[in-house]
Each structure stands twice: as structure tokens, then as C-alpha cells.
C-alpha positions in Angstrom: -56.8 68.0 -135.5 -58.5 65.1 -137.0 -60.6 64.7 -134.3 -61.9 68.1 -135.0 -62.5 67.4 -138.8 -64.4 64.2 -137.7 -66.8 66.3 -134.9 -67.2 69.2 -137.5 -68.5 66.5 -140.1 -70.5 64.6 -137.7 -72.0 68.2 -136.8 -73.0 68.9 -140.3 -74.5 65.3 -140.9 -76.4 65.4 -138.1 -78.5 68.5 -138.3 -80.7 69.9 -135.1 -79.5 66.5 -132.7 -75.6 68.1 -132.7 -76.2 68.9 -128.7 -73.7 65.5 -127.6 -71.2 66.7 -130.8 -71.4 70.4 -130.0 -70.2 69.9 -126.5 -67.6 67.1 -127.6 -66.5 69.7 -129.8 -65.6 72.0 -127.0 -64.2 69.4 -125.0 -61.4 69.2 -128.2 -61.1 72.7 -128.5 -60.5 73.0 -124.5 -57.8 70.0 -124.9 -56.1 71.7 -128.0 -55.8 74.9 -126.1 -54.0 73.6 -123.5 -51.7 71.7 -125.7 -50.9 74.9 -128.0 -47.5 77.0 -127.0 -49.5 80.1 -128.6 -51.2 82.4 -126.3 -53.2 83.5 -129.1 -54.1 80.1 -130.7 -55.1 79.3 -127.0 -57.2 82.4 -126.8 -59.0 81.6 -129.8 -59.5 78.3 -128.9 -61.1 78.6 -125.8 -63.5 81.6 -127.4 -64.5 79.1 -129.8 -65.2 76.5 -127.0 -67.2 79.2 -124.6 -69.4 80.1 -127.5 -70.3 76.8 -127.8 -70.8 76.0 -124.5 -72.4 79.6 -123.8 -75.0 78.7 -126.3 -75.6 75.2 -124.7 -76.3 76.6 -121.4 -78.6 78.9 -122.9 -80.5 76.4 -124.9 -80.7 73.3 -123.0 -79.6 74.5 -119.2 -77.0 72.0 -119.5 -74.9 71.2 -116.0 -72.1 69.3 -118.3 -71.8 72.4 -120.4 -71.7 74.5 -117.0 -68.7 71.8 -116.0 -67.1 72.2 -119.3 -67.1 76.2 -119.2 -65.8 76.1 -115.7 -63.0 74.0 -116.6 -62.1 76.1 -119.5 -61.7 79.1 -116.7 -60.0 76.8 -114.3 -57.6 76.1 -116.7 -57.0 80.0 -117.7 -56.5 80.8 -113.7 -54.0 78.0 -113.6 -51.9 79.6 -116.3 -52.4 82.8 -115.7 -51.5 81.9 -111.8 -48.1 80.2 -113.4 -47.4 83.0 -115.6 -47.2 85.4 -112.5 -45.5 83.0 -110.3 -42.6 83.3 -113.2 -42.9 87.1 -113.2 -43.4 87.5 -109.4 -43.7 91.6 -109.9 -47.2 90.8 -112.0 -48.7 94.0 -112.7 -52.5 95.4 -111.3 -53.5 94.4 -114.9 -52.8 90.8 -114.7 -54.2 91.0 -111.0 -57.3 92.4 -112.3 -57.7 89.6 -114.9 -57.1 86.8 -112.4 -59.5 88.3 -110.1 -62.2 88.6 -113.0 -61.8 85.0 -114.1 -62.2 83.7 -110.4 -65.4 85.7 -110.2 -66.2 84.7 -113.3 -65.5 80.8 -112.4 -67.3 81.4 -108.6 -70.2 82.9 -110.4 -70.5 79.9 -113.0 -70.5 77.1 -110.6 -72.7 78.7 -108.3 -75.3 79.4 -110.8 -74.7 75.6 -111.9 -75.3 74.6 -108.4 -78.1 76.4 -107.7 -79.9 74.7 -110.8 -78.3 71.2 -110.2 -77.0 71.0 -106.3 -76.3 67.3 -106.5 -74.5 67.1 -109.7 -71.0 65.4 -109.2 -69.9 67.2 -112.2 -70.3 70.3 -110.8 -69.4 69.7 -107.3 -66.2 68.5 -108.5 -65.4 71.7 -110.7 -66.0 73.4 -107.3 -63.6 71.3 -105.3 -60.7 72.0 -108.0 -61.2 75.7 -108.0 -61.3 75.9 -104.1 -58.2 73.7 -104.3 -56.6 75.8 -106.7 -57.1 78.7 -104.5 -56.4 77.5 -101.2 -52.9 76.1 -102.5 -52.1 79.1 -104.3 -51.2 82.5 -102.2 -52.0 84.6 -105.6 -55.1 83.0 -106.4 -56.2 83.9 -102.5 -55.1 87.4 -103.2 -57.1 87.5 -106.5 -60.1 86.5 -104.3 -59.7 88.9 -102.0 -59.2 91.4 -104.6 -62.4 90.5 -106.1 -64.1 90.6 -102.9 -63.0 94.3 -102.3 -64.6 95.3 -106.0 -67.3 93.7 -105.5 -68.1 92.8 -101.9 -71.7 92.1 -102.5 -71.0 88.9 -104.7 -72.3 86.1 -102.2 -70.3 83.5 -103.9 -67.5 85.4 -103.4 -67.6 86.5 -100.1 -68.7 82.9 -98.9 -65.5 81.3 -100.6 -63.1 83.7 -99.0 -64.9 83.3 -95.9 -64.7 79.6 -95.9 -60.8 80.2 -96.6 -60.3 81.9 -93.2 -62.6 79.3 -91.5 -60.5 76.6 -92.5 -57.4 78.9 -91.7 -59.1 79.2 -88.2 -59.3 82.9 -88.5 -63.1 83.1 -87.6 -63.7 86.5 -86.7 -62.1 87.5 -90.3 -64.9 84.9 -91.9 -67.5 86.3 -90.1 -66.4 90.4 -91.3 -66.4 89.2 -94.7 -69.9 87.8 -94.5 -71.0 90.8 -92.5 -69.5 93.4 -94.9 -70.9 90.9 -97.9 -74.6 91.2 -96.2 -74.0 95.2 -95.5 -73.1 95.5 -99.6 -76.1 93.2 -100.4 -79.2 92.5 -97.9 -80.5 90.0 -100.1 -77.1 87.9 -100.4 -78.8 84.3 -99.6 -75.2 82.6 -100.1 -73.9 84.9 -97.0 -77.0 84.6 -95.1 -77.3 80.7 -95.3 -72.9 80.9 -94.5 -73.9 82.5 -91.1 
């Protein structure tokens, strides 16, 4: 909290030169959310961080902001997966929320990599999300659900197809890409993956 106060003071003193400080504030908010025990406080802190980062993505087209936002989403995905593993039953709403978070993370990372294909921060966060999905069967089911709901989204179809390729199920990977292209013939991600 004292770090937050110091950053807020520095932001108020810096005027229009506060871009790096705002990013730092978003990172501190993320850290506080991770440490919080209250779901309500976690959500509030994350929404504040997301708001800052969205502003930076719009204004500066910053890959750092994309990376930090994607990291926030991965935090949420990881927590949601942990909660679902504890409550084995889960419910459709939880599965949809997880699927939505994964789709949002995939879209954000994909757009960031289109603008900055060699950005190491974005490549790192893409790898982190891929590992999380690969290592967690429920995350894979959520990705499959995201594909069912929106088969034309290139980044979702490609991520799912890559999973099947790594699992040596080439036919299933090909079917996913074909279905993605049938639903969105301009899907450049799926065209490249084919």
C-alpha cells in the first residue's frame, strides 16, 4: 500500500509524463490482487489495473501494457482453474467464464504479436498461457469450448490445433483448422498454420 501511495504521488507530480509510472501502478495493483484473500478486492484491483493498461494500449500501443494485461488474465485463468479443481463439479457458468478469459488472453496476445512479432515479453506470456493450457485438462476443455462457441477465431483454432499436433493427433488438428476456415475463410492465422 505504501508503494501505491508513492506511485500515486509521483503520478500527480509528473503531469503528462506519467506513462511509465502508470504502468508501474498497474503492476503494483496486480501484485496486490495476487496477495489479496478477498475475491471482491482482487476483482477491484485487477479492474483498476486493466483500466490503466487499456488506456496505455490505446494511447501508446505499448507491448509492455499488452504483456501486463495478458499476465493479469493468466492470473485469473490460473485462479479459476485452481477453484475449479477444488470444486471438481464446477458449473457451466464457471466453464464459460474460464473459456472467455482464455479467449480474451489469446486475442490480446495474438494482436500484440501481430504488431510486435519478436517481442520477447509477448512471446514469453504466450508460452506461459500455452503451458497452462497444456498442463491443465480443464483449461484444454475451456479452449475447446471457446472453439465451439467461436470456431472462426483464428488464434483459438490455431492454439487448439497446435495442442492436438503436440499430442500426435494430426487429423484432429487438421479438422480444427478446416472448421475454423469454414467459419472464417479470411482467417489468416489458420491459413498460415495449415
